[in-house]
CHARMM-style PDB file with segment names, atoms N, HN, CA, C and O in Angstrom:
ATOM      1  N   UNK     1      -8.996 216.186  46.546  1.00  0.00      PROA
ATOM      2  CA  UNK     1      -7.750 215.461  46.362  1.00  0.00      PROA
ATOM      3  C   UNK     1      -7.505 214.500  47.545  1.00  0.00      PROA
ATOM      4  O   UNK     1      -7.076 213.362  47.354  1.00  0.00      PROA
ATOM      5  N   UNK     2      -7.783 214.979  48.755  1.00  0.00      PROA
ATOM      6  HN  UNK     2      -8.132 215.904  48.910  1.00  0.00      PROA
ATOM      7  CA  UNK     2      -7.538 214.149  49.924  1.00  0.00      PROA
ATOM      8  C   UNK     2      -8.465 212.938  49.960  1.00  0.00      PROA
ATOM      9  O   UNK     2      -8.069 211.865  50.416  1.00  0.00      PROA
ATOM     10  N   UNK     3      -9.708 213.106  49.479  1.00  0.00      PROA
ATOM     11  HN  UNK     3     -10.031 213.977  49.109  1.00  0.00      PROA
ATOM     12  CA  UNK     3     -10.646 211.980  49.463  1.00  0.00      PROA
ATOM     13  C   UNK     3     -10.151 210.877  48.535  1.00  0.00      PROA
ATOM     14  O   UNK     3     -10.260 209.694  48.858  1.00  0.00      PROA
ATOM     15  N   UNK     4      -9.611 211.258  47.391  1.00  0.00      PROA
ATOM     16  HN  UNK     4      -9.523 212.219  47.128  1.00  0.00      PROA
ATOM     17  CA  UNK     4      -9.107 210.269  46.443  1.00  0.00      PROA
ATOM     18  C   UNK     4      -7.877 209.556  46.996  1.00  0.00      PROA
ATOM     19  O   UNK     4      -7.718 208.347  46.826  1.00  0.00      PROA
ATOM     20  N   UNK     5      -7.021 210.307  47.651  1.00  0.00      PROA
ATOM     21  HN  UNK     5      -7.150 211.289  47.789  1.00  0.00      PROA
ATOM     22  CA  UNK     5      -5.822 209.713  48.253  1.00  0.00      PROA
ATOM     23  C   UNK     5      -6.202 208.760  49.381  1.00  0.00      PROA
ATOM     24  O   UNK     5      -5.632 207.676  49.505  1.00  0.00      PROA
ATOM     25  N   UNK     6      -7.161 209.165  50.195  1.00  0.00      PROA
ATOM     26  HN  UNK     6      -7.625 210.045  50.094  1.00  0.00      PROA
ATOM     27  CA  UNK     6      -7.612 208.319  51.291  1.00  0.00      PROA
ATOM     28  C   UNK     6      -8.272 207.046  50.762  1.00  0.00      PROA
ATOM     29  O   UNK     6      -8.055 205.960  51.298  1.00  0.00      PROA
ATOM     30  N   UNK     7      -9.071 207.185  49.715  1.00  0.00      PROA
ATOM     31  HN  UNK     7      -9.247 208.068  49.279  1.00  0.00      PROA
ATOM     32  CA  UNK     7      -9.709 206.011  49.109  1.00  0.00      PROA
ATOM     33  C   UNK     7      -8.673 205.056  48.540  1.00  0.00      PROA
ATOM     34  O   UNK     7      -8.781 203.844  48.726  1.00  0.00      PROA
ATOM     35  N   UNK     8      -7.684 205.578  47.857  1.00  0.00      PROA
ATOM     36  HN  UNK     8      -7.596 206.563  47.705  1.00  0.00      PROA
ATOM     37  CA  UNK     8      -6.632 204.743  47.276  1.00  0.00      PROA
ATOM     38  C   UNK     8      -5.844 204.037  48.367  1.00  0.00      PROA
ATOM     39  O   UNK     8      -5.484 202.869  48.220  1.00  0.00      PROA
ATOM     40  N   UNK     9      -5.578 204.737  49.452  1.00  0.00      PROA
ATOM     41  HN  UNK     9      -5.871 205.685  49.571  1.00  0.00      PROA
ATOM     42  CA  UNK     9      -4.853 204.136  50.574  1.00  0.00      PROA
ATOM     43  C   UNK     9      -5.676 203.012  51.213  1.00  0.00      PROA
ATOM     44  O   UNK     9      -5.128 201.968  51.566  1.00  0.00      PROA
ATOM     45  N   UNK    10      -6.975 203.220  51.360  1.00  0.00      PROA
ATOM     46  HN  UNK    10      -7.421 204.068  51.073  1.00  0.00      PROA
ATOM     47  CA  UNK    10      -7.848 202.190  51.940  1.00  0.00      PROA
ATOM     48  C   UNK    10      -7.894 200.954  51.050  1.00  0.00      PROA
ATOM     49  O   UNK    10      -7.826 199.830  51.549  1.00  0.00      PROA
ATOM     50  N   UNK    11      -8.008 201.146  49.754  1.00  0.00      PROA
ATOM     51  HN  UNK    11      -8.064 202.058  49.349  1.00  0.00      PROA
ATOM     52  CA  UNK    11      -8.029 200.015  48.817  1.00  0.00      PROA
ATOM     53  C   UNK    11      -6.712 199.249  48.884  1.00  0.00      PROA
ATOM     54  O   UNK    11      -6.714 198.018  48.903  1.00  0.00      PROA
ATOM     55  N   UNK    12      -5.603 199.954  48.919  1.00  0.00      PROA
ATOM     56  HN  UNK    12      -5.602 200.954  48.904  1.00  0.00      PROA
ATOM     57  CA  UNK    12      -4.292 199.305  48.983  1.00  0.00      PROA
ATOM     58  C   UNK    12      -4.129 198.516  50.286  1.00  0.00      PROA
ATOM     59  O   UNK    12      -3.553 197.428  50.288  1.00  0.00      PROA
ATOM     60  N   UNK    13      -4.633 199.064  51.381  1.00  0.00      PROA
ATOM     61  HN  UNK    13      -5.100 199.948  51.379  1.00  0.00      PROA
ATOM     62  CA  UNK    13      -4.546 198.380  52.675  1.00  0.00      PROA
ATOM     63  C   UNK    13      -5.340 197.086  52.666  1.00  0.00      PROA
ATOM     64  O   UNK    13      -4.847 196.051  53.113  1.00  0.00      PROA
ATOM     65  N   UNK    14      -6.576 197.136  52.156  1.00  0.00      PROA
ATOM     66  HN  UNK    14      -6.977 197.977  51.792  1.00  0.00      PROA
ATOM     67  CA  UNK    14      -7.402 195.928  52.112  1.00  0.00      PROA
ATOM     68  C   UNK    14      -6.814 194.888  51.166  1.00  0.00      PROA
ATOM     69  O   UNK    14      -6.886 193.691  51.443  1.00  0.00      PROA
ATOM     70  N   UNK    15      -6.241 195.324  50.068  1.00  0.00      PROA
ATOM     71  HN  UNK    15      -6.182 196.297  49.843  1.00  0.00      PROA
ATOM     72  CA  UNK    15      -5.617 194.384  49.130  1.00  0.00      PROA
ATOM     73  C   UNK    15      -4.414 193.700  49.773  1.00  0.00      PROA
ATOM     74  O   UNK    15      -4.183 192.510  49.558  1.00  0.00      PROA
ATOM     75  N   UNK    16      -3.659 194.444  50.552  1.00  0.00      PROA
ATOM     76  HN  UNK    16      -3.846 195.410  50.726  1.00  0.00      PROA
ATOM     77  CA  UNK    16      -2.506 193.867  51.245  1.00  0.00      PROA
ATOM     78  C   UNK    16      -2.951 192.855  52.290  1.00  0.00      PROA
ATOM     79  O   UNK    16      -2.366 191.777  52.398  1.00  0.00      PROA
ATOM     80  N   UNK    17      -3.975 193.189  53.056  1.00  0.00      PROA
ATOM     81  HN  UNK    17      -4.451 194.064  52.968  1.00  0.00      PROA
ATOM     82  CA  UNK    17      -4.471 192.267  54.074  1.00  0.00      PROA
ATOM     83  C   UNK    17      -5.060 191.009  53.458  1.00  0.00      PROA
ATOM     84  O   UNK    17      -4.929 189.927  54.029  1.00  0.00      PROA
ATOM     85  N   UNK    18      -5.698 191.126  52.322  1.00  0.00      PROA
ATOM     86  HN  UNK    18      -5.805 192.006  51.858  1.00  0.00      PROA
ATOM     87  CA  UNK    18      -6.270 189.950  51.657  1.00  0.00      PROA
ATOM     88  C   UNK    18      -5.168 189.000  51.212  1.00  0.00      PROA
ATOM     89  O   UNK    18      -5.393 187.792  51.127  1.00  0.00      PROA
ATOM     90  N   UNK    19      -3.999 189.517  50.931  1.00  0.00      PROA
ATOM     91  HN  UNK    19      -3.816 190.497  51.001  1.00  0.00      PROA
ATOM     92  CA  UNK    19      -2.886 188.687  50.497  1.00  0.00      PROA
ATOM     93  C   UNK    19      -2.113 188.064  51.636  1.00  0.00      PROA
ATOM     94  O   UNK    19      -1.110 187.392  51.394  1.00  0.00      PROA
ATOM     95  N   UNK    20      -2.540 188.260  52.859  1.00  0.00      PROA
ATOM     96  HN  UNK    20      -3.354 188.806  53.055  1.00  0.00      PROA
ATOM     97  CA  UNK    20      -1.812 187.758  54.024  1.00  0.00      PROA
ATOM     98  C   UNK    20      -2.213 186.349  54.432  1.00  0.00      PROA
ATOM     99  O   UNK    20      -1.687 185.834  55.418  1.00  0.00      PROA
ATOM    100  N   UNK    21      -3.106 185.720  53.725  1.00  0.00      PROA
ATOM    101  HN  UNK    21      -3.534 186.138  52.924  1.00  0.00      PROA
ATOM    102  CA  UNK    21      -3.474 184.356  54.099  1.00  0.00      PROA
ATOM    103  C   UNK    21      -2.275 183.442  53.895  1.00  0.00      PROA
ATOM    104  O   UNK    21      -1.443 183.678  53.018  1.00  0.00      PROA
ATOM    105  N   UNK    22      -2.193 182.411  54.699  1.00  0.00      PROA
ATOM    106  HN  UNK    22      -2.869 182.218  55.411  1.00  0.00      PROA
ATOM    107  CA  UNK    22      -1.054 181.501  54.648  1.00  0.00      PROA
ATOM    108  C   UNK    22      -1.542 180.100  54.313  1.00  0.00      PROA
ATOM    109  O   UNK    22      -1.972 179.364  55.201  1.00  0.00      PROA
ATOM    110  N   UNK    23      -1.479 179.725  53.036  1.00  0.00      PROA
ATOM    111  HN  UNK    23      -1.130 180.323  52.314  1.00  0.00      PROA
ATOM    112  CA  UNK    23      -1.875 178.356  52.685  1.00  0.00      PROA
ATOM    113  C   UNK    23      -0.976 177.341  53.390  1.00  0.00      PROA
ATOM    114  O   UNK    23       0.204 177.597  53.629  1.00  0.00      PROA
ATOM    115  N   UNK    24      -1.549 176.202  53.714  1.00  0.00      PROA
ATOM    116  HN  UNK    24      -2.508 175.995  53.520  1.00  0.00      PROA
ATOM    117  CA  UNK    24      -0.817 175.169  54.432  1.00  0.00      PROA
ATOM    118  C   UNK    24      -1.108 173.797  53.841  1.00  0.00      PROA
ATOM    119  O   UNK    24      -2.080 173.610  53.109  1.00  0.00      PROA
ATOM    120  N   UNK    25      -0.239 172.837  54.177  1.00  0.00      PROA
ATOM    121  HN  UNK    25       0.550 172.989  54.772  1.00  0.00      PROA
ATOM    122  CA  UNK    25      -0.447 171.436  53.810  1.00  0.00      PROA
ATOM    123  C   UNK    25      -0.471 170.630  55.098  1.00  0.00      PROA
ATOM    124  O   UNK    25       0.460 170.689  55.901  1.00  0.00      PROA
ATOM    125  N   UNK    26      -1.550 169.876  55.285  1.00  0.00      PROA
ATOM    126  HN  UNK    26      -2.307 169.828  54.633  1.00  0.00      PROA
ATOM    127  CA  UNK    26      -1.674 169.001  56.441  1.00  0.00      PROA
ATOM    128  C   UNK    26      -1.376 167.579  55.977  1.00  0.00      PROA
ATOM    129  O   UNK    26      -2.045 167.062  55.082  1.00  0.00      PROA
ATOM    130  N   UNK    27      -0.377 166.948  56.583  1.00  0.00      PROA
ATOM    131  HN  UNK    27       0.167 167.368  57.311  1.00  0.00      PROA
ATOM    132  CA  UNK    27      -0.064 165.557  56.276  1.00  0.00      PROA
ATOM    133  C   UNK    27      -0.662 164.688  57.368  1.00  0.00      PROA
ATOM    134  O   UNK    27      -0.396 164.880  58.555  1.00  0.00      PROA
ATOM    135  N   UNK    28      -1.470 163.732  56.947  1.00  0.00      PROA
ATOM    136  HN  UNK    28      -1.686 163.576  55.983  1.00  0.00      PROA
ATOM    137  CA  UNK    28      -2.121 162.832  57.896  1.00  0.00      PROA
ATOM    138  C   UNK    28      -1.258 161.603  58.155  1.00  0.00      PROA
ATOM    139  O   UNK    28      -0.330 161.329  57.393  1.00  0.00      PROA
ATOM    140  N   UNK    29      -1.545 160.873  59.200  1.00  0.00      PROA
ATOM    141  HN  UNK    29      -2.298 161.096  59.819  1.00  0.00      PROA
ATOM    142  CA  UNK    29      -0.779 159.685  59.562  1.00  0.00      PROA
ATOM    143  C   UNK    29      -0.802 158.609  58.479  1.00  0.00      PROA
ATOM    144  O   UNK    29       0.138 157.820  58.380  1.00  0.00      PROA
ATOM    145  N   UNK    30      -1.865 158.563  57.662  1.00  0.00      PROA
ATOM    146  HN  UNK    30      -2.629 159.203  57.742  1.00  0.00      PROA
ATOM    147  CA  UNK    30      -1.943 157.565  56.596  1.00  0.00      PROA
ATOM    148  C   UNK    30      -1.261 158.025  55.303  1.00  0.00      PROA
ATOM    149  O   UNK    30      -1.330 157.331  54.289  1.00  0.00      PROA
ATOM    150  N   UNK    31      -0.593 159.208  55.332  1.00  0.00      PROA
ATOM    151  HN  UNK    31      -0.537 159.772  56.156  1.00  0.00      PROA
ATOM    152  CA  UNK    31       0.154 159.689  54.179  1.00  0.00      PROA
ATOM    153  C   UNK    31      -0.599 160.660  53.286  1.00  0.00      PROA
ATOM    154  O   UNK    31       0.015 161.298  52.430  1.00  0.00      PROA
ATOM    155  N   UNK    32      -1.908 160.793  53.456  1.00  0.00      PROA
ATOM    156  HN  UNK    32      -2.407 160.274  54.150  1.00  0.00      PROA
ATOM    157  CA  UNK    32      -2.670 161.743  52.650  1.00  0.00      PROA
ATOM    158  C   UNK    32      -2.270 163.165  53.003  1.00  0.00      PROA
ATOM    159  O   UNK    32      -1.890 163.453  54.138  1.00  0.00      PROA
ATOM    160  N   UNK    33      -2.362 164.063  52.002  1.00  0.00      PROA
ATOM    161  HN  UNK    33      -2.670 163.828  51.080  1.00  0.00      PROA
ATOM    162  CA  UNK    33      -2.082 165.473  52.222  1.00  0.00      PROA
ATOM    163  C   UNK    33      -3.312 166.291  51.872  1.00  0.00      PROA
ATOM    164  O   UNK    33      -3.943 166.076  50.837  1.00  0.00      PROA
ATOM    165  N   UNK    34      -3.647 167.230  52.744  1.00  0.00      PROA
ATOM    166  HN  UNK    34      -3.135 167.405  53.585  1.00  0.00      PROA
ATOM    167  CA  UNK    34      -4.768 168.130  52.527  1.00  0.00      PROA
ATOM    168  C   UNK    34      -4.235 169.546  52.424  1.00  0.00      PROA
ATOM    169  O   UNK    34      -3.491 169.994  53.296  1.00  0.00      PROA
ATOM    170  N   UNK    35      -4.606 170.256  51.368  1.00  0.00      PROA
ATOM    171  HN  UNK    35      -5.210 169.893  50.659  1.00  0.00      PROA
ATOM    172  CA  UNK    35      -4.172 171.640  51.204  1.00  0.00      PROA
ATOM    173  C   UNK    35      -5.248 172.576  51.719  1.00  0.00      PROA
ATOM    174  O   UNK    35      -6.438 172.360  51.487  1.00  0.00      PROA
ATOM    175  N   UNK    36      -4.821 173.621  52.422  1.00  0.00      PROA
ATOM    176  HN  UNK    36      -3.855 173.797  52.611  1.00  0.00      PROA
ATOM    177  CA  UNK    36      -5.747 174.566  53.017  1.00  0.00      PROA
ATOM    178  C   UNK    36      -5.539 175.954  52.432  1.00  0.00      PROA
ATOM    179  O   UNK    36      -4.466 176.267  51.916  1.00  0.00      PROA
ATOM    180  N   UNK    37      -6.580 176.787  52.517  1.00  0.00      PROA
ATOM    181  HN  UNK    37      -7.452 176.533  52.936  1.00  0.00      PROA
ATOM    182  CA  UNK    37      -6.458 178.162  52.040  1.00  0.00      PROA
ATOM    183  C   UNK    37      -5.795 179.058  53.070  1.00  0.00      PROA
ATOM    184  O   UNK    37      -5.281 180.122  52.723  1.00  0.00      PROA
ATOM    185  N   UNK    38      -5.796 178.649  54.330  1.00  0.00      PROA
ATOM    186  HN  UNK    38      -6.213 177.785  54.612  1.00  0.00      PROA
ATOM    187  CA  UNK    38      -5.214 179.438  55.408  1.00  0.00      PROA
ATOM    188  C   UNK    38      -4.726 178.489  56.503  1.00  0.00      PROA
ATOM    189  O   UNK    38      -4.968 177.284  56.429  1.00  0.00      PROA
ATOM    190  N   UNK    39      -4.059 179.007  57.489  1.00  0.00      PROA
ATOM    191  HN  UNK    39      -3.862 179.986  57.549  1.00  0.00      PROA
ATOM    192  CA  UNK    39      -3.557 178.182  58.590  1.00  0.00      PROA
ATOM    193  C   UNK    39      -4.730 177.559  59.354  1.00  0.00      PROA
ATOM    194  O   UNK    39      -5.660 178.270  59.736  1.00  0.00      PROA
ATOM    195  N   UNK    40      -4.699 176.250  59.580  1.00  0.00      PROA
ATOM    196  HN  UNK    40      -3.944 175.673  59.270  1.00  0.00      PROA
ATOM    197  CA  UNK    40      -5.781 175.596  60.316  1.00  0.00      PROA
ATOM    198  C   UNK    40      -5.881 176.121  61.748  1.00  0.00      PROA
ATOM    199  O   UNK    40      -4.874 176.464  62.367  1.00  0.00      PROA
ATOM    200  N   UNK    41      -7.108 176.178  62.261  1.00  0.00      PROA
ATOM    201  HN  UNK    41      -7.926 175.899  61.758  1.00  0.00      PROA
ATOM    202  CA  UNK    41      -7.336 176.586  63.648  1.00  0.00      PROA
ATOM    203  C   UNK    41      -7.645 175.349  64.475  1.00  0.00      PROA
ATOM    204  O   UNK    41      -8.412 174.483  64.053  1.00  0.00      PROA
ATOM    205  N   UNK    42      -7.044 175.274  65.657  1.00  0.00      PROA
ATOM    206  HN  UNK    42      -6.421 175.977  65.999  1.00  0.00      PROA
ATOM    207  CA  UNK    42      -7.268 174.131  66.532  1.00  0.00      PROA
ATOM    208  C   UNK    42      -8.337 174.477  67.552  1.00  0.00      PROA
ATOM    209  O   UNK    42      -8.229 175.485  68.251  1.00  0.00      PROA
ATOM    210  N   UNK    43      -9.372 173.643  67.642  1.00  0.00      PROA
ATOM    211  HN  UNK    43      -9.459 172.824  67.075  1.00  0.00      PROA
ATOM    212  CA  UNK    43     -10.452 173.804  68.615  1.00  0.00      PROA
ATOM    213  C   UNK    43     -10.166 172.869  69.782  1.00  0.00      PROA
ATOM    214  O   UNK    43     -10.335 171.655  69.668  1.00  0.00      PROA
ATOM    215  N   UNK    44      -9.734 173.433  70.898  1.00  0.00      PROA
ATOM    216  HN  UNK    44      -9.597 174.419  70.990  1.00  0.00      PROA
ATOM    217  CA  UNK    44      -9.345 172.633  72.060  1.00  0.00      PROA
ATOM    218  C   UNK    44     -10.507 171.829  72.640  1.00  0.00      PROA
ATOM    219  O   UNK    44     -10.313 170.713  73.122  1.00  0.00      PROA
ATOM    220  N   UNK    45     -11.697 172.386  72.595  1.00  0.00      PROA
ATOM    221  HN  UNK    45     -11.855 173.292  72.203  1.00  0.00      PROA
ATOM    222  CA  UNK    45     -12.835 171.690  73.208  1.00  0.00      PROA
ATOM    223  C   UNK    45     -13.211 170.431  72.444  1.00  0.00      PROA
ATOM    224  O   UNK    45     -13.619 169.441  73.050  1.00  0.00      PROA
ATOM    225  N   UNK    46     -13.079 170.453  71.120  1.00  0.00      PROA
ATOM    226  HN  UNK    46     -12.747 171.257  70.627  1.00  0.00      PROA
ATOM    227  CA  UNK    46     -13.448 169.273  70.333  1.00  0.00      PROA
ATOM    228  C   UNK    46     -12.238 168.409  69.974  1.00  0.00      PROA
ATOM    229  O   UNK    46     -12.392 167.223  69.684  1.00  0.00      PROA
ATOM    230  N   UNK    47     -11.022 169.001  69.992  1.00  0.00      PROA
ATOM    231  HN  UNK    47     -10.898 169.964  70.227  1.00  0.00      PROA
ATOM    232  CA  UNK    47      -9.828 168.251  69.629  1.00  0.00      PROA
ATOM    233  C   UNK    47      -9.642 168.114  68.121  1.00  0.00      PROA
ATOM    234  O   UNK    47      -8.958 167.200  67.661  1.00  0.00      PROA
ATOM    235  N   UNK    48     -10.250 169.020  67.348  1.00  0.00      PROA
ATOM    236  HN  UNK    48     -10.806 169.762  67.722  1.00  0.00      PROA
ATOM    237  CA  UNK    48     -10.168 168.969  65.896  1.00  0.00      PROA
ATOM    238  C   UNK    48      -9.503 170.217  65.335  1.00  0.00      PROA
ATOM    239  O   UNK    48      -9.643 171.312  65.880  1.00  0.00      PROA
ATOM    240  N   UNK    49      -8.771 170.032  64.227  1.00  0.00      PROA
ATOM    241  HN  UNK    49      -8.658 169.142  63.784  1.00  0.00      PROA
ATOM    242  CA  UNK    49      -8.302 171.158  63.428  1.00  0.00      PROA
ATOM    243  C   UNK    49      -9.404 171.501  62.441  1.00  0.00      PROA
ATOM    244  O   UNK    49      -9.970 170.614  61.802  1.00  0.00      PROA
ATOM    245  N   UNK    50      -9.708 172.785  62.314  1.00  0.00      PROA
ATOM    246  HN  UNK    50      -9.248 173.505  62.832  1.00  0.00      PROA
ATOM    247  CA  UNK    50     -10.735 173.237  61.389  1.00  0.00      PROA
ATOM    248  C   UNK    50     -10.083 174.133  60.349  1.00  0.00      PROA
ATOM    249  O   UNK    50      -9.279 175.004  60.682  1.00  0.00      PROA
ATOM    250  N   UNK    51     -10.440 173.913  59.072  1.00  0.00      PROA
ATOM    251  HN  UNK    51     -11.093 173.206  58.801  1.00  0.00      PROA
ATOM    252  CA  UNK    51      -9.844 174.687  57.986  1.00  0.00      PROA
ATOM    253  C   UNK    51     -10.725 174.602  56.751  1.00  0.00      PROA
ATOM    254  O   UNK    51     -11.693 173.841  56.707  1.00  0.00      PROA
ATOM    255  N   UNK    52     -10.370 175.398  55.749  1.00  0.00      PROA
ATOM    256  HN  UNK    52      -9.584 176.015  55.785  1.00  0.00      PROA
ATOM    257  CA  UNK    52     -11.077 175.396  54.476  1.00  0.00      PROA
ATOM    258  C   UNK    52     -10.130 174.851  53.410  1.00  0.00      PROA
ATOM    259  O   UNK    52      -9.008 175.335  53.265  1.00  0.00      PROA
ATOM    260  N   UNK    53     -10.584 173.850  52.671  1.00  0.00      PROA
ATOM    261  HN  UNK    53     -11.495 173.457  52.789  1.00  0.00      PROA
ATOM    262  CA  UNK    53      -9.766 173.291  51.598  1.00  0.00      PROA
ATOM    263  C   UNK    53      -9.764 174.242  50.403  1.00  0.00      PROA
ATOM    264  O   UNK    53     -10.524 175.210  50.376  1.00  0.00      PROA
ATOM    265  N   UNK    54      -8.917 173.970  49.423  1.00  0.00      PROA
ATOM    266  HN  UNK    54      -8.300 173.183  49.444  1.00  0.00      PROA
ATOM    267  CA  UNK    54      -8.785 174.839  48.262  1.00  0.00      PROA
ATOM    268  C   UNK    54     -10.094 174.997  47.496  1.00  0.00      PROA
ATOM    269  O   UNK    54     -10.325 176.037  46.879  1.00  0.00      PROA
ATOM    270  N   UNK    55     -10.955 173.979  47.529  1.00  0.00      PROA
ATOM    271  HN  UNK    55     -10.768 173.134  48.031  1.00  0.00      PROA
ATOM    272  CA  UNK    55     -12.227 174.054  46.818  1.00  0.00      PROA
ATOM    273  C   UNK    55     -13.307 174.790  47.620  1.00  0.00      PROA
ATOM    274  O   UNK    55     -14.454 174.871  47.183  1.00  0.00      PROA
ATOM    275  N   UNK    56     -12.942 175.327  48.794  1.00  0.00      PROA
ATOM    276  HN  UNK    56     -12.010 175.261  49.150  1.00  0.00      PROA
ATOM    277  CA  UNK    56     -13.876 176.088  49.615  1.00  0.00      PROA
ATOM    278  C   UNK    56     -14.654 175.260  50.613  1.00  0.00      PROA
ATOM    279  O   UNK    56     -15.471 175.797  51.361  1.00  0.00      PROA
ATOM    280  N   UNK    57     -14.413 173.965  50.636  1.00  0.00      PROA
ATOM    281  HN  UNK    57     -13.749 173.529  50.029  1.00  0.00      PROA
ATOM    282  CA  UNK    57     -15.147 173.062  51.531  1.00  0.00      PROA
ATOM    283  C   UNK    57     -14.573 173.157  52.953  1.00  0.00      PROA
ATOM    284  O   UNK    57     -13.380 172.924  53.148  1.00  0.00      PROA
ATOM    285  N   UNK    58     -15.413 173.497  53.952  1.00  0.00      PROA
ATOM    286  HN  UNK    58     -16.382 173.686  53.793  1.00  0.00      PROA
ATOM    287  CA  UNK    58     -14.929 173.495  55.338  1.00  0.00      PROA
ATOM    288  C   UNK    58     -14.707 172.055  55.805  1.00  0.00      PROA
ATOM    289  O   UNK    58     -15.520 171.168  55.545  1.00  0.00      PROA
ATOM    290  N   UNK    59     -13.588 171.844  56.500  1.00  0.00      PROA
ATOM    291  HN  UNK    59     -12.927 172.564  56.712  1.00  0.00      PROA
ATOM    292  CA  UNK    59     -13.204 170.488  56.897  1.00  0.00      PROA
ATOM    293  C   UNK    59     -12.703 170.497  58.333  1.00  0.00      PROA
ATOM    294  O   UNK    59     -12.148 171.488  58.809  1.00  0.00      PROA
ATOM    295  N   UNK    60     -12.910 169.370  59.015  1.00  0.00      PROA
ATOM    296  HN  UNK    60     -13.361 168.566  58.628  1.00  0.00      PROA
ATOM    297  CA  UNK    60     -12.384 169.161  60.358  1.00  0.00      PROA
ATOM    298  C   UNK    60     -11.612 167.851  60.375  1.00  0.00      PROA
ATOM    299  O   UNK    60     -12.043 166.862  59.784  1.00  0.00      PROA
ATOM    300  N   UNK    61     -10.471 167.846  61.051  1.00  0.00      PROA
ATOM    301  HN  UNK    61     -10.121 168.650  61.531  1.00  0.00      PROA
ATOM    302  CA  UNK    61      -9.649 166.644  61.166  1.00  0.00      PROA
ATOM    303  C   UNK    61      -9.243 166.489  62.632  1.00  0.00      PROA
ATOM    304  O   UNK    61      -8.813 167.451  63.269  1.00  0.00      PROA
ATOM    305  N   UNK    62      -9.381 165.286  63.156  1.00  0.00      PROA
ATOM    306  HN  UNK    62      -9.731 164.504  62.638  1.00  0.00      PROA
ATOM    307  CA  UNK    62      -8.985 164.993  64.523  1.00  0.00      PROA
ATOM    308  C   UNK    62      -7.479 165.176  64.670  1.00  0.00      PROA
ATOM    309  O   UNK    62      -6.710 164.767  63.800  1.00  0.00      PROA
ATOM    310  N   UNK    63      -7.061 165.792  65.771  1.00  0.00      PROA
ATOM    311  HN  UNK    63      -7.686 166.125  66.477  1.00  0.00      PROA
ATOM    312  CA  UNK    63      -5.631 166.057  65.973  1.00  0.00      PROA
ATOM    313  C   UNK    63      -4.808 164.775  65.997  1.00  0.00      PROA
ATOM    314  O   UNK    63      -3.625 164.807  65.659  1.00  0.00      PROA
ATOM    315  N   UNK    64      -5.401 163.646  66.388  1.00  0.00      PROA
ATOM    316  HN  UNK    64      -6.362 163.620  66.663  1.00  0.00      PROA
ATOM    317  CA  UNK    64      -4.685 162.379  66.438  1.00  0.00      PROA
ATOM    318  C   UNK    64      -4.366 161.844  65.045  1.00  0.00      PROA
ATOM    319  O   UNK    64      -3.508 160.973  64.903  1.00  0.00      PROA
ATOM    320  N   UNK    65      -5.043 162.352  64.015  1.00  0.00      PROA
ATOM    321  HN  UNK    65      -5.740 163.060  64.130  1.00  0.00      PROA
ATOM    322  CA  UNK    65      -4.797 161.922  62.639  1.00  0.00      PROA
ATOM    323  C   UNK    65      -3.732 162.763  61.946  1.00  0.00      PROA
ATOM    324  O   UNK    65      -3.262 162.399  60.868  1.00  0.00      PROA
ATOM    325  N   UNK    66      -3.346 163.886  62.554  1.00  0.00      PROA
ATOM    326  HN  UNK    66      -3.728 164.182  63.430  1.00  0.00      PROA
ATOM    327  CA  UNK    66      -2.429 164.832  61.920  1.00  0.00      PROA
ATOM    328  C   UNK    66      -0.989 164.500  62.269  1.00  0.00      PROA
ATOM    329  O   UNK    66      -0.628 164.411  63.443  1.00  0.00      PROA
ATOM    330  N   UNK    67      -0.160 164.315  61.229  1.00  0.00      PROA
ATOM    331  HN  UNK    67      -0.454 164.387  60.276  1.00  0.00      PROA
ATOM    332  CA  UNK    67       1.280 164.094  61.427  1.00  0.00      PROA
ATOM    333  C   UNK    67       2.007 165.436  61.448  1.00  0.00      PROA
ATOM    334  O   UNK    67       2.745 165.726  62.389  1.00  0.00      PROA
ATOM    335  N   UNK    68       1.801 166.267  60.402  1.00  0.00      PROA
ATOM    336  HN  UNK    68       1.201 166.032  59.637  1.00  0.00      PROA
ATOM    337  CA  UNK    68       2.464 167.572  60.331  1.00  0.00      PROA
ATOM    338  C   UNK    68       1.542 168.605  59.688  1.00  0.00      PROA
ATOM    339  O   UNK    68       0.606 168.261  58.967  1.00  0.00      PROA
ATOM    340  N   UNK    69       1.825 169.867  59.962  1.00  0.00      PROA
ATOM    341  HN  UNK    69       2.585 170.147  60.548  1.00  0.00      PROA
ATOM    342  CA  UNK    69       1.187 170.996  59.295  1.00  0.00      PROA
ATOM    343  C   UNK    69       2.311 171.915  58.862  1.00  0.00      PROA
ATOM    344  O   UNK    69       3.085 172.402  59.686  1.00  0.00      PROA
ATOM    345  N   UNK    70       2.392 172.147  57.558  1.00  0.00      PROA
ATOM    346  HN  UNK    70       1.763 171.752  56.889  1.00  0.00      PROA
ATOM    347  CA  UNK    70       3.454 173.010  57.013  1.00  0.00      PROA
ATOM    348  C   UNK    70       2.837 174.152  56.226  1.00  0.00      PROA
ATOM    349  O   UNK    70       1.882 173.965  55.473  1.00  0.00      PROA
ATOM    350  N   UNK    71       3.406 175.352  56.414  1.00  0.00      PROA
ATOM    351  HN  UNK    71       4.182 175.504  57.026  1.00  0.00      PROA
ATOM    352  CA  UNK    71       2.970 176.492  55.618  1.00  0.00      PROA
ATOM    353  C   UNK    71       3.648 176.452  54.262  1.00  0.00      PROA
ATOM    354  O   UNK    71       4.811 176.066  54.144  1.00  0.00      PROA
ATOM    355  N   UNK    72       2.913 176.853  53.253  1.00  0.00      PROA
ATOM    356  HN  UNK    72       1.969 177.167  53.350  1.00  0.00      PROA
ATOM    357  CA  UNK    72       3.489 176.896  51.903  1.00  0.00      PROA
ATOM    358  C   UNK    72       4.112 178.233  51.630  1.00  0.00      PROA
ATOM    359  OT1 UNK    72       4.646 178.455  50.544  1.00  0.00      PROA
TER     360      UNK     72
END
C-alpha cells in the first residue's frame, strides 16, 4: 500500500513541477513579438537573451533589441 501511495505522490509532484513553466512574450524595439515556452534567460557574457519559442526552436536575441518581457 505504501509503495502505491509513494508512487502516486511522486507522479503528482512531477506533474505539478512540469506545470510551473512561465510562458512569456518578448516585445522587440521594431514591434515584433516573440512568444516563449518559459522565462528567457539572460547570458551576461554574450549579452543575449536565450529562450525556446513555442515551436521548440531555440532562439537568442540581443538585449539591445528587447523593449519588454512580459509573463503570460
